C-alpha positions as a printed NumPy array, in Angstrom:
array([[  -7.824,   32.84 , -101.777],
       [ -11.166,   31.91 , -103.42 ],
       [ -12.443,   30.504, -100.107],
       [ -11.423,   33.699,  -98.279],
       [ -13.344,   35.836, -100.809],
       [ -16.441,   33.629, -100.462],
       [ -16.185,   33.872,  -96.666],
       [ -15.966,   37.673,  -96.863],
       [ -18.993,   37.84 ,  -99.175],
       [ -21.018,   35.633,  -96.793],
       [ -20.407,   38.117,  -93.946],
       [ -22.222,   40.806,  -95.942],
       [ -24.994,   38.586,  -97.219],
       [ -28.386,   38.517,  -95.526],
       [ -31.155,   36.13 ,  -96.436],
       [ -34.853,   35.923,  -95.697],
       [ -37.667,   33.836,  -97.133],
       [ -41.452,   33.778,  -97.203],
       [ -43.702,   30.769,  -97.736],
       [ -47.32 ,   31.021,  -98.849],
       [ -49.744,   29.574,  -96.261],
       [ -53.128,   29.885,  -97.979],
       [ -54.833,   30.572, -101.288],
       [ -54.643,   34.352, -100.784],
       [ -51.546,   36.288,  -99.668],
       [ -50.766,   35.022,  -96.164],
       [ -47.03 ,   34.332,  -95.892],
       [ -44.781,   33.09 ,  -93.118],
       [ -41.481,   34.95 ,  -93.166],
       [ -38.242,   33.635,  -91.712],
       [ -34.698,   34.929,  -91.381],
       [ -31.888,   33.06 ,  -89.656],
       [ -32.795,   31.237,  -86.452],
       [ -35.363,   33.885,  -85.44 ],
       [ -39.058,   33.319,  -84.808],
       [ -41.171,   33.421,  -87.967],
       [ -43.337,   36.442,  -88.774],
       [ -46.782,   36.35 ,  -90.382],
       [ -47.345,   38.715,  -93.311],
       [ -50.644,   39.307,  -95.052],
       [ -52.804,   41.961,  -96.67 ],
       [ -56.212,   43.357,  -95.866],
       [ -59.397,   42.042,  -97.471],
       [ -60.302,   41.289, -100.147],
       [ -56.839,   40.178, -101.351],
       [ -55.758,   38.969,  -97.93 ],
       [ -57.268,   37.897,  -94.62 ],
       [ -55.414,   40.356,  -92.337],
       [ -53.558,   37.488,  -90.611],
       [ -50.266,   39.307,  -90.178],
       [ -48.294,   42.449,  -90.761],
       [ -48.489,   44.115,  -94.142],
       [ -45.064,   44.267,  -95.812],
       [ -44.943,   48.076,  -95.564],
       [ -45.583,   47.816,  -91.804],
       [ -42.572,   45.506,  -91.501],
       [ -40.585,   48.02 ,  -93.528],
       [ -41.577,   50.855,  -91.145],
       [ -40.584,   48.736,  -88.135],
       [ -37.244,   47.949,  -89.777],
       [ -36.597,   51.606,  -90.573],
       [ -37.522,   52.674,  -87.022],
       [ -35.23 ,   50.011,  -85.529],
       [ -32.368,   50.905,  -87.884],
       [ -32.583,   54.653,  -87.267],
       [ -33.279,   54.182,  -83.565],
       [ -30.454,   51.7  ,  -83.143],
       [ -27.905,   53.952,  -84.79 ],
       [ -29.085,   57.026,  -82.846],
       [ -28.841,   55.09 ,  -79.564],
       [ -25.403,   53.763,  -80.488],
       [ -24.145,   57.28 ,  -81.226],
       [ -25.635,   58.792,  -78.062],
       [ -24.256,   56.03 ,  -75.846],
       [ -20.86 ,   56.238,  -77.545],
       [ -20.833,   59.885,  -76.488],
       [ -21.494,   58.93 ,  -72.863],
       [ -25.208,   59.733,  -72.736],
       [ -27.428,   57.708,  -70.415],
       [ -30.714,   56.765,  -72.054],
       [ -33.537,   55.853,  -69.664],
       [ -36.303,   55.272,  -72.197],
       [ -36.464,   55.386,  -75.99 ],
       [ -39.117,   54.823,  -78.652],
       [ -39.279,   55.521,  -82.369],
       [ -42.579,   55.741,  -84.214],
       [ -42.454,   55.585,  -87.999],
       [ -45.417,   56.915,  -89.954],
       [ -45.541,   56.43 ,  -93.698],
       [ -47.752,   58.293,  -96.165],
       [ -48.503,   56.161,  -99.206],
       [ -48.794,   57.379, -102.754],
       [ -52.301,   57.16 , -104.208],
       [ -51.172,   55.725, -107.564],
       [ -49.567,   52.324, -108.014],
       [ -47.113,   51.34 , -106.835],
       [ -48.458,   52.72 , -103.558],
       [ -45.051,   53.049, -101.94 ],
       [ -44.302,   55.757,  -99.405],
       [ -43.934,   59.365, -100.526],
       [ -43.172,   60.594,  -96.984],
       [ -42.014,   58.996,  -93.755],
       [ -41.937,   60.668,  -90.347],
       [ -39.56 ,   59.249,  -87.742],
       [ -40.731,   60.463,  -84.35 ],
       [ -38.214,   59.86 ,  -81.541],
       [ -39.397,   59.874,  -77.916],
       [ -36.54 ,   59.888,  -75.445],
       [ -35.934,   60.163,  -71.723],
       [ -32.394,   61.035,  -70.691],
       [ -31.037,   63.25 ,  -67.948],
       [ -27.926,   64.425,  -69.779],
       [ -29.121,   64.935,  -73.352],
       [ -29.49 ,   68.255,  -75.166],
       [ -31.468,   68.979,  -78.338],
       [ -28.181,   69.536,  -80.207],
       [ -26.949,   66.066,  -79.094],
       [ -30.109,   64.534,  -80.503],
       [ -29.965,   66.547,  -83.75 ],
       [ -26.368,   65.467,  -84.352],
       [ -27.126,   61.798,  -83.677],
       [ -30.097,   61.886,  -86.069],
       [ -28.046,   63.637,  -88.771],
       [ -25.203,   61.12 ,  -88.407],
       [ -27.656,   58.218,  -88.483],
       [ -29.113,   59.515,  -91.76 ],
       [ -25.798,   60.332,  -93.414],
       [ -23.571,   57.476,  -92.253],
       [ -24.975,   54.724,  -90.055],
       [ -28.497,   53.568,  -90.99 ],
       [ -28.458,   51.513,  -94.22 ],
       [ -32.236,   51.638,  -94.614],
       [ -32.168,   55.438,  -94.455],
       [ -29.44 ,   55.421,  -97.074],
       [ -31.582,   53.274,  -99.385],
       [ -34.704,   55.47 ,  -99.162],
       [ -33.46 ,   59.024,  -98.735],
       [ -33.278,   59.843, -102.457],
       [ -36.731,   58.383, -103.135],
       [ -38.821,   59.239, -100.061],
       [ -39.068,   62.472,  -98.089],
       [ -37.96 ,   61.509,  -94.568],
       [ -38.719,   63.93 ,  -91.768],
       [ -37.699,   63.627,  -88.145],
       [ -38.992,   64.967,  -84.891],
       [ -37.93 ,   64.273,  -81.326],
       [ -39.568,   64.805,  -77.965],
       [ -37.932,   64.665,  -74.546],
       [ -40.136,   63.444,  -71.705],
       [ -39.777,   62.972,  -67.941]])
């Protein structure tokens, strides 16, 4: 029974690590068997040799929200020809300079998709499917916009 509980816990456990590469703030990040990612800060505290941590966060949020929206649209039989999510974060001026606002801007090409389909998928992503959205929604104002293109 103990082994079964430990196995169940491991399924829900994610792990990542960063290792310092220089005498400033250049890190090499790694998770699982994936390629490593360079993280750094701008001068003077860093050398701009990688993504800033908040940029990685925005990419993660865009992928999480975008992935859940795509899943929901495809589950409803929609054919998606092209899809992009841009995440723009506005930082607070006082420390900690975390985000006060984030805009998720969805660009989508699909022949059989209505604005109401997209609105529902975004709402369901926010309320049920995207864990990153769930973690930030009571602390950061998240706005969404979508644009259909040919």
